[in-house]
BAPAZA-449789 format. One record per residue (C-alpha): x, y, z; residue number from 1. Coordinates in nm, 4 decimals, decimal comma. Example, Ala and Ser with C-alpha at 12.3 -4.5 7.8 and 13.67 -1.06 7.14 Angstrom:
# BAPAZA-449789
[[1,2300 -0,4500 0,7800] 1]
[[1,3670 -0,1060 0,7140] 2]
This chain:
# BAPAZA-449789
[[3,4845 3,9918 8,4096] 1]
[[3,3414 3,6493 8,3402] 2]
[[3,2247 3,8356 8,0073] 3]
[[3,6227 3,9662 7,9503] 4]
[[3,7333 3,6080 8,0084] 5]
[[3,5111 3,4258 7,8088] 6]
[[3,6698 3,2343 7,4974] 7]
[[3,4515 3,3851 7,2560] 8]
[[3,3978 3,6999 7,0334] 9]
[[3,0557 3,8967 7,0880] 10]
[[2,8013 3,9215 6,8270] 11]
[[2,5835 4,1406 6,9952] 12]
[[2,5846 4,5633 7,0881] 13]
[[2,9037 4,7734 6,9554] 14]
[[3,1075 4,4856 6,9328] 15]
[[2,9218 4,3416 6,6291] 16]
[[3,0379 4,5623 6,3947] 17]
[[3,4141 4,5595 6,5657] 18]
[[3,7240 4,4195 6,3288] 19]
[[3,6380 4,0532 6,1817] 20]
[[3,2700 4,0790 6,3123] 21]
[[3,1522 4,3417 6,0584] 22]
[[2,9175 4,2652 5,8318] 23]
[[2,7199 4,4753 5,5770] 24]
[[2,4349 4,4936 5,7948] 25]
[[2,6623 4,7085 5,9895] 26]
[[2,6081 5,0045 5,7364] 27]
[[2,2399 5,0446 5,8497] 28]
[[2,3432 5,0620 6,2318] 29]
[[2,5379 5,3419 6,1764] 30]
[[2,8377 5,1728 6,1336] 31]
[[3,0192 5,2194 5,7844] 32]
[[3,3770 5,0325 5,8574] 33]
[[3,4678 4,8063 6,1053] 34]
[[3,5158 4,9835 6,4400] 35]
[[3,8302 4,9282 6,6151] 36]
[[3,8329 4,6121 6,8268] 37]
[[3,8899 4,5933 7,1980] 38]
[[3,9334 4,2425 7,2382] 39]
[[3,6945 3,9183 7,2776] 40]
[[3,4223 3,9198 7,5005] 41]
[[3,1177 3,6828 7,5607] 42]
[[2,8295 3,6503 7,2991] 43]
[[2,5866 3,7439 7,5746] 44]
[[2,7603 4,0518 7,6447] 45]
[[2,6908 4,3744 7,4591] 46]
[[3,0134 4,6290 7,5134] 47]
[[2,8689 4,9680 7,5304] 48]
[[3,0741 5,3047 7,5371] 49]
[[3,0642 5,6510 7,5899] 50]
[[3,2277 5,7171 7,2922] 51]
[[2,9585 5,5034 7,1049] 52]
[[2,6794 5,5950 7,2807] 53]
[[2,4829 5,7261 7,0050] 54]
[[2,5235 5,3658 6,8405] 55]
[[2,4764 5,1217 7,1587] 56]
[[2,1348 5,0925 7,1636] 57]
[[2,0645 5,0398 6,7667] 58]
[[2,2569 4,7088 6,8462] 59]
[[2,0515 4,6346 7,1499] 60]
[[1,7486 4,8023 7,2997] 61]
[[1,8399 4,6860 7,6664] 62]
[[2,2094 4,7341 7,6491] 63]
[[2,2244 5,1138 7,6016] 64]
[[2,4875 5,3709 7,7281] 65]
[[2,3731 5,5455 8,0744] 66]
[[2,5817 5,8759 8,1623] 67]
[[2,4466 5,7456 8,5319] 68]
[[2,7207 5,4499 8,4720] 69]
[[3,0104 5,6695 8,4641] 70]
[[2,8464 5,9153 8,7428] 71]
[[2,8349 5,5755 8,9935] 72]
[[3,1351 5,3464 8,8817] 73]
[[3,3507 5,5948 8,7051] 74]
[[3,3906 5,3629 8,3873] 75]
[[3,3549 5,4891 8,0530] 76]
[[3,3550 5,1521 7,8739] 77]
[[3,1055 4,8588 8,0404] 78]
[[2,9558 4,5232 7,9530] 79]
[[2,6162 4,4603 7,9667] 80]
[[2,4901 4,1234 8,0242] 81]
[[2,2289 4,1185 7,7222] 82]
[[2,0979 3,7689 7,7822] 83]
[[2,3421 3,4908 7,9610] 84]
[[2,0472 3,1819 7,8712] 85]
[[2,1379 3,0940 7,5043] 86]
[[2,4679 3,1180 7,5769] 87]
[[2,5869 2,9721 7,8568] 88]
[[2,8312 2,6615 7,8053] 89]
[[2,8501 2,4007 8,0617] 90]
[[3,0439 2,4222 8,4048] 91]
[[3,0932 2,8187 8,2492] 92]
[[2,8396 3,0100 8,5021] 93]
[[2,7355 2,9055 8,8605] 94]
[[2,4182 3,0737 8,8237] 95]
[[2,0025 3,0623 8,8307] 96]
[[1,9213 3,1816 8,5231] 97]
[[1,4938 3,3032 8,4803] 98]
[[1,2848 3,3685 8,2045] 99]
[[0,9691 3,4994 8,1084] 100]
[[0,7139 3,4120 7,8642] 101]
[[0,3505 3,3276 7,8265] 102]
[[0,4485 3,0941 7,4614] 103]
[[0,6535 2,8153 7,6270] 104]
[[0,4231 2,6080 7,7751] 105]
[[0,2313 2,5506 7,4634] 106]
[[0,5661 2,5040 7,2335] 107]
[[0,6419 2,1314 7,1960] 108]
[[0,9777 2,2351 7,0228] 109]
[[1,0448 2,4574 7,3863] 110]
[[0,9692 2,1752 7,5937] 111]
[[1,1840 1,9428 7,4405] 112]
[[1,4756 2,1973 7,4167] 113]
[[1,4994 2,3064 7,7652] 114]
[[1,4945 1,9406 7,8769] 115]
[[1,7884 1,8517 7,6233] 116]
[[1,9875 2,1651 7,7350] 117]
[[1,9389 2,0995 8,1307] 118]
[[2,3094 1,9714 8,1163] 119]
[[2,1915 1,6307 8,2326] 120]
[[1,9512 1,7914 8,5155] 121]
[[1,6373 1,8018 8,3803] 122]
[[1,4969 1,7488 8,7247] 123]
[[1,6738 2,0746 8,7990] 124]
[[1,4401 2,3129 8,5844] 125]
[[1,1378 2,4915 8,7796] 126]
[[0,8523 2,5930 8,6327] 127]
[[0,5803 2,8885 8,7465] 128]
[[0,2580 2,8604 8,5276] 129]
[[0,0046 3,1387 8,5920] 130]
[[-0,3294 2,9942 8,4610] 131]
[[-0,6047 3,2585 8,4501] 132]
[[-1,0066 3,1958 8,4024] 133]
[[-1,0076 3,0822 8,0429] 134]
[[-1,3030 3,2985 7,9359] 135]
[[-1,1498 3,6161 8,1030] 136]
[[-0,7898 3,5359 8,0055] 137]
[[-0,8916 3,4592 7,6408] 138]
[[-1,0799 3,8264 7,6305] 139]
[[-0,8255 3,9963 7,8349] 140]
[[-0,5783 3,9240 7,4797] 141]
[[-0,8598 3,9927 7,2759] 142]
[[-0,8830 4,3128 7,4026] 143]
[[-0,5088 4,3645 7,3973] 144]
[[-0,4624 4,2874 7,0279] 145]
[[-0,8196 4,4479 6,8756] 146]
[[-0,8764 4,7317 7,1286] 147]
[[-0,5980 4,8067 7,3496] 148]
[[-0,5084 4,9999 7,6180] 149]
[[-0,2419 5,2446 7,7909] 150]
[[-0,1462 5,3818 8,1461] 151]
[[0,0886 5,6518 8,2855] 152]
[[0,3642 5,7385 8,4495] 153]
[[0,0981 5,9607 8,6882] 154]
[[-0,1290 5,6943 8,8636] 155]
[[-0,4726 5,7130 8,8499] 156]
[[-0,4580 6,0187 8,6242] 157]
[[-0,7494 6,0389 8,3741] 158]
[[-0,6546 5,9744 8,0555] 159]
[[-0,9229 6,1986 7,8481] 160]
[[-0,7736 6,5074 8,0613] 161]
[[-0,3970 6,3839 8,0138] 162]
[[-0,4078 6,3933 7,6609] 163]
[[-0,6078 6,7594 7,6392] 164]
[[-0,3757 6,8999 7,8570] 165]
[[-0,0394 6,7125 7,7644] 166]
[[-0,0756 6,5890 7,3740] 167]
[[0,3107 6,5056 7,4210] 168]
[[0,3167 6,2951 7,6988] 169]
[[0,4459 5,9506 7,6411] 170]
[[0,2659 5,6241 7,7361] 171]
[[0,4065 5,3617 7,9193] 172]
[[0,2321 5,0443 7,6975] 173]
[[-0,0100 5,0749 7,4211] 174]
[[-0,2333 4,7933 7,2363] 175]
[[-0,0902 4,6580 6,9475] 176]
[[-0,4393 4,6523 6,7359] 177]
[[-0,3402 4,3583 6,5257] 178]
[[-0,6968 4,2150 6,5002] 179]
[[-0,9711 4,3572 6,2705] 180]
[[-1,2234 4,1528 6,4213] 181]
[[-1,3501 4,3891 6,7039] 182]
[[-1,6052 4,1647 6,8597] 183]
[[-1,5021 3,9149 7,0459] 184]
[[-1,7721 3,6255 6,9798] 185]
[[-1,6954 3,6492 6,6129] 186]
[[-1,3156 3,6117 6,6810] 187]
[[-1,3360 3,3094 6,9389] 188]
[[-1,5931 3,1555 6,6520] 189]
[[-1,3207 3,2341 6,3781] 190]
[[-1,0699 3,0860 6,6542] 191]
[[-1,2317 2,7615 6,7219] 192]
[[-1,3459 2,6560 6,3533] 193]
[[-1,0248 2,6881 6,2696] 194]
[[-0,9266 2,4475 6,5628] 195]
[[-1,1468 2,2013 6,4844] 196]
[[-1,0714 2,2046 6,0850] 197]
[[-0,6974 2,1815 6,1737] 198]
[[-0,7884 1,8389 6,3501] 199]
[[-1,1433 1,7234 6,3510] 200]
[[-1,0462 1,3885 6,5789] 201]
[[-0,9076 1,5838 6,8346] 202]
[[-1,1522 1,8966 6,8994] 203]
[[-1,2725 1,9177 7,2465] 204]
[[-1,2001 1,5472 7,2699] 205]
[[-0,9334 1,5690 7,5534] 206]
[[-0,9894 1,1529 7,6367] 207]
[[-0,8078 1,0857 7,2979] 208]
[[-0,5717 1,3302 7,3861] 209]
[[-0,4590 1,1883 7,6618] 210]
[[-0,3875 0,8764 7,4998] 211]
[[-0,1433 1,0144 7,1961] 212]
[[0,2459 0,9453 7,1838] 213]
[[0,4335 1,2180 7,2624] 214]
[[0,5622 1,2625 6,9136] 215]
[[0,1477 1,2508 6,8257] 216]
[[0,0997 1,4921 7,1281] 217]
[[0,3848 1,7641 7,0299] 218]
[[0,2547 1,7092 6,6006] 219]
[[-0,0859 1,8470 6,7068] 220]
[[0,0331 2,1321 6,9175] 221]
[[0,3078 2,2904 6,6619] 222]
[[0,0221 2,2507 6,3783] 223]
[[-0,3213 2,3479 6,5957] 224]
[[-0,1866 2,5486 6,8579] 225]
[[0,0644 2,7436 6,6370] 226]
[[0,3758 2,7657 6,9276] 227]
[[0,1302 2,9518 7,1571] 228]
[[0,1952 3,2711 6,9658] 229]
[[-0,0099 3,5760 7,0283] 230]
[[-0,3635 3,5877 6,8693] 231]
[[-0,4435 3,2402 6,9468] 232]
[[-0,6885 3,2992 7,2073] 233]
[[-0,8798 2,9944 7,2494] 234]
[[-0,6198 2,7243 7,2279] 235]
[[-0,3663 2,9420 7,4657] 236]
[[-0,6641 2,9382 7,7521] 237]
[[-0,6818 2,5371 7,7181] 238]
[[-0,3954 2,5246 7,9522] 239]
[[-0,4408 2,1231 8,0114] 240]
[[-0,3487 2,0031 7,6470] 241]
[[-0,0135 2,2277 7,6676] 242]
[[0,0518 2,1053 8,0379] 243]
[[-0,0202 1,7373 7,9263] 244]
[[0,2640 1,7587 7,6620] 245]
[[0,5130 1,9504 7,9324] 246]
[[0,4342 1,6464 8,1904] 247]
[[0,5935 1,3986 7,9831] 248]
[[0,8961 1,5332 7,9921] 249]
[[0,9333 1,6911 8,3452] 250]
[[0,7633 1,5862 8,7011] 251]
[[0,4718 1,7353 8,8451] 252]
[[0,6725 1,8371 9,1410] 253]
[[0,8999 2,0926 8,9027] 254]
[[0,5633 2,3083 8,8549] 255]
[[0,4010 2,5615 9,0647] 256]
[[0,0690 2,6648 8,8889] 257]
[[-0,0690 2,9267 9,0566] 258]
[[-0,4266 3,0809 9,0141] 259]
[[-0,4263 3,3935 8,8445] 260]
[[-0,7709 3,4998 9,0599] 261]
[[-0,5650 3,4036 9,3667] 262]
[[-0,2554 3,5526 9,2681] 263]
[[-0,3938 3,8751 9,2660] 264]
[[-0,5257 3,8604 9,6066] 265]
[[-0,2020 3,7310 9,7765] 266]
[[0,0033 3,9688 10,0305] 267]
[[0,3116 4,0497 9,7619] 268]
[[0,5814 3,9357 10,0630] 269]
[[0,3996 3,5959 10,0900] 270]
[[0,4082 3,5295 9,7370] 271]
[[0,7565 3,6025 9,7209] 272]
[[0,8219 3,3615 9,9970] 273]
[[0,6450 3,1004 9,8423] 274]
[[0,8252 3,1617 9,5110] 275]
[[1,1738 3,1472 9,7303] 276]
[[1,0413 2,8634 9,8970] 277]
[[0,9545 2,6535 9,5364] 278]
[[1,3175 2,7749 9,3530] 279]
[[1,5215 2,7242 9,6507] 280]
[[1,6343 3,0900 9,5430] 281]
[[1,7327 3,3179 9,8898] 282]
[[1,4611 3,6185 9,9630] 283]
[[1,5579 3,8230 10,2857] 284]
[[1,3395 4,0121 10,5121] 285]
[[1,4217 4,3482 10,3263] 286]
[[1,3391 4,2314 9,9618] 287]
[[1,0296 4,0779 10,1291] 288]
[[0,9243 4,4158 10,2942] 289]
[[1,0202 4,6140 9,9727] 290]
[[0,8245 4,4230 9,7718] 291]
[[0,5188 4,4627 9,9659] 292]
[[0,5801 4,8259 9,9247] 293]
[[0,6259 4,8484 9,5535] 294]
[[0,4417 4,5207 9,4215] 295]
[[0,1445 4,4968 9,6036] 296]
[[-0,1786 4,4206 9,4298] 297]
[[-0,4061 4,7076 9,3677] 298]
[[-0,7056 4,5198 9,5940] 299]
[[-0,4486 4,4960 9,8921] 300]
[[-0,3779 4,8217 9,8464] 301]
[[-0,7367 4,9908 9,8486] 302]
[[-0,7666 4,7575 10,1780] 303]
[[-0,5517 4,9704 10,3343] 304]
[[-0,5670 5,3246 10,1755] 305]
[[-0,9846 5,2545 10,1306] 306]
[[-0,9689 5,3298 9,7343] 307]
[[-0,6812 5,1834 9,4994] 308]
[[-0,3990 5,4197 9,3778] 309]
[[-0,3801 5,2183 9,0656] 310]
[[-0,5912 5,1061 8,8304] 311]
[[-0,4942 4,7385 8,7095] 312]
[[-0,2533 4,7131 8,4111] 313]
[[-0,5601 4,5671 8,2086] 314]
[[-0,6524 4,5249 7,9229] 315]
[[-1,0040 4,3663 7,9284] 316]
[[-1,1668 4,7305 8,0269] 317]
[[-1,0361 4,8559 7,7140] 318]
[[-1,4465 4,8099 7,5443] 319]
[[-1,7546 5,0134 7,7073] 320]
[[-1,9186 4,6696 7,6103] 321]
[[-1,6795 4,4539 7,7830] 322]
[[-1,9710 4,2890 8,0255] 323]
[[-2,1953 4,2624 7,6891] 324]
[[-1,9581 4,0714 7,5235] 325]
[[-1,8593 3,8585 7,7903] 326]
[[-2,1885 3,8022 7,8683] 327]
[[-2,2898 3,7029 7,4938] 328]
[[-1,9810 3,4822 7,4338] 329]
[[-1,9488 3,3315 7,7915] 330]
[[-2,2248 3,0440 7,7609] 331]
[[-2,0473 2,8395 7,4195] 332]
[[-1,6678 2,9459 7,5753] 333]
[[-1,7943 2,7994 7,9001] 334]
[[-1,8829 2,4384 7,7019] 335]
[[-1,5780 2,4624 7,4607] 336]
[[-1,3529 2,5086 7,7664] 337]
[[-1,4919 2,2350 8,0196] 338]
[[-1,3662 1,9371 7,9468] 339]
[[-0,9811 2,1071 7,8912] 340]
[[-1,0577 2,2673 8,2579] 341]
[[-1,1760 1,9084 8,3639] 342]
[[-0,8452 1,7478 8,2583] 343]
[[-0,6627 1,9982 8,3929] 344]
[[-0,8192 1,9355 8,7647] 345]
[[-0,6913 1,5766 8,6848] 346]
[[-0,3347 1,6441 8,6060] 347]
[[-0,3123 1,8795 8,8941] 348]
[[-0,5085 1,9895 9,1810] 349]
[[-0,9044 1,9058 9,2157] 350]
[[-0,9356 2,2482 9,3115] 351]
[[-0,7924 2,4388 8,9996] 352]
[[-1,1043 2,5370 8,8912] 353]
[[-1,3340 2,8495 8,8152] 354]
[[-1,6759 2,9882 8,8658] 355]
[[-1,8737 3,2043 8,5730] 356]
[[-1,8369 3,5233 8,8330] 357]
[[-1,4683 3,5092 8,7880] 358]
[[-1,5281 3,6438 8,3728] 359]
[[-1,8346 3,8216 8,4588] 360]
[[-1,8418 4,2117 8,4466] 361]
[[-2,0801 4,4718 8,5912] 362]
[[-2,2039 4,6494 8,2672] 363]
[[-2,1172 5,0267 8,2620] 364]
[[-2,3748 5,3437 8,2613] 365]
[[-2,4209 5,5172 7,9498] 366]
[[-2,1991 5,8163 8,1466] 367]
[[-1,9791 5,5294 8,1923] 368]
[[-1,9478 5,4147 7,8368] 369]
[[-1,9243 5,7395 7,6662] 370]
[[-1,6528 5,8222 7,9008] 371]
[[-1,4739 5,4980 7,7837] 372]
[[-1,5274 5,5559 7,4419] 373]
[[-1,3733 5,8725 7,4564] 374]
[[-1,0567 5,7517 7,6043] 375]
[[-1,0539 5,4732 7,3885] 376]
[[-1,0183 5,7786 7,0817] 377]
[[-0,7745 5,9641 7,2534] 378]
[[-0,5651 5,6454 7,2967] 379]
[[-0,6031 5,5989 6,9070] 380]
[[-0,4400 5,9599 6,9005] 381]
[[-0,1727 5,8872 7,1537] 382]
[[-0,0905 5,5553 6,9207] 383]
[[-0,0525 5,7159 6,6079] 384]
[[0,1433 6,0316 6,7745] 385]
[[0,4112 5,7952 6,9698] 386]
[[0,4364 5,5377 6,6079] 387]
[[0,5346 5,9055 6,3877] 388]
[[0,7506 6,0219 6,7049] 389]
[[0,9146 5,6829 6,6978] 390]
[[0,9909 5,6662 6,3426] 391]
[[1,1306 6,0669 6,3137] 392]
[[1,3547 5,9835 6,6507] 393]
[[1,4870 5,6976 6,4601] 394]
[[1,5530 5,9410 6,1396] 395]
[[1,7118 6,1681 6,3283] 396]
[[1,9337 5,9188 6,5175] 397]
[[2,0369 5,7471 6,1990] 398]
[[2,1069 6,0835 6,0571] 399]
[[2,3415 6,1977 6,3678] 400]
[[2,5405 5,8601 6,3492] 401]
[[2,5949 5,8953 5,9580] 402]
[[2,7199 6,2803 6,0250] 403]
[[2,9369 6,1531 6,2990] 404]
[[3,0711 5,8687 6,0951] 405]
[[3,1529 6,1043 5,7622] 406]
[[3,2829 6,3565 5,9585] 407]
[[3,5505 6,0852 6,0986] 408]
[[3,6125 5,9321 5,7534] 409]
[[3,6579 6,3332 5,6064] 410]
[[3,9116 6,4035 5,8879] 411]
[[4,1006 6,0750 5,8167] 412]
[[4,0791 6,1506 5,4663] 413]
[[4,2331 6,4727 5,5066] 414]
[[4,5101 6,3349 5,7109] 415]
[[4,5772 6,0853 5,4475] 416]
[[4,5766 6,3418 5,1911] 417]
[[4,8725 6,6122 5,3489] 418]
[[5,0451 6,2562 5,4254] 419]
[[4,9908 6,1629 5,0450] 420]
[[5,1553 6,5232 4,9425] 421]
[[5,4388 6,4654 5,1803] 422]
[[5,5062 6,1350 5,0912] 423]
[[5,4948 6,2683 4,7128] 424]
[[5,7202 6,5495 4,8078] 425]
[[6,0441 6,3221 4,9139] 426]
[[6,0208 6,1057 4,5791] 427]
[[6,0720 6,4096 4,3987] 428]
[[6,3572 6,4964 4,5568] 429]
[[6,2580 6,6521 4,8817] 430]
[[6,2663 7,0199 4,9900] 431]
[[6,3920 7,2882 4,7977] 432]
[[6,5152 7,5988 5,0211] 433]
[[6,3498 7,9393 4,9573] 434]
[[6,4987 8,2639 4,9617] 435]
[[6,4348 8,4030 5,3328] 436]
[[6,2372 8,0717 5,4294] 437]
[[6,2630 7,7206 5,5920] 438]
[[6,2801 7,4433 5,3401] 439]
[[5,9055 7,3721 5,2621] 440]
[[5,7444 7,0711 5,0652] 441]
[[5,6435 7,0703 4,7378] 442]
């Protein structure tokens, strides 16, 4: 209802190609001409309809028509809230909006925009920041972008057997394989060299970093931390530099900073209650109980059941040589991150620290290394199959949409043609009576 009442027209969902919203790009989305307009909606709402089910997902992957919607509600046309955050005008909504990304905290411009768009109440904004051992975090991100990993719906199933028996199974997630550098020490060396070249006077110099005016600190983050983008393994682990800038805009009490290692040992219901108290959002007992059943860390599930029923969604175990690579890189990285960790304790809490054991792994046996290597090979095959099948599905879907639109256009053309013949007959004198027949147009 809020979507329908808003006075602006949508530019998302199927409505993006309705009426006056239609643009040339709509042709590539399956709408060769403007679609029928069903009225204005909030810009953050995407209309999904049974009649345009084939097109709905192409406009917004988050808003796709589902037959279940009709089965549950009896509706064949509905609105999907794609995102409220960028579009809610002041006074338009009375809601608490949550958003997640690992990029905001190191994005100097994002912090400024969040502060300026807080409707005059920046003190109402709350941040939940999860920080992990910097070496382990950097290794995990590098593993994701250089090595990759997969998880499946069948919890705990061995991946090598899964591919052999069911080659068409679809994985839930896969690594990106963006980084061609397959050695962690080398990858980190490249990143640290780039950071040093970016600004030699500020490299590992946190005392000077603290003295920078906000504008200069923001400029340094933009130039050298690259807005917290992906594959910034070193700078994204220098939490204190990013939080130092964020604290120029927001008060310390607006940040709840949790160590990842503590979070993975906390009871899920207790974690939710902590978040509820910090954010002021209501939490009932039934929701807390449900969280304990669905979101309990694997370590705690293992304690109750004797063993973990699912491996963690971790990328840092993708390499059979993870322990050796961490051991090789750790001494240098511990020295690099030490001044930033010290500043973090000074800014936030004296106990916010890590030990070497937090980024240490036990080396695998030769048999285990062979198994992990075989699984990595199977993951590469799965990733390639998924890419190919996705592209084939996109081509088939586009062809189906074009066929549907082409058929409708042809039908409309035939109807228009018959109308033109009839109008031509009337202009030429109408109908003449043939022997034994009713009057016909000619």
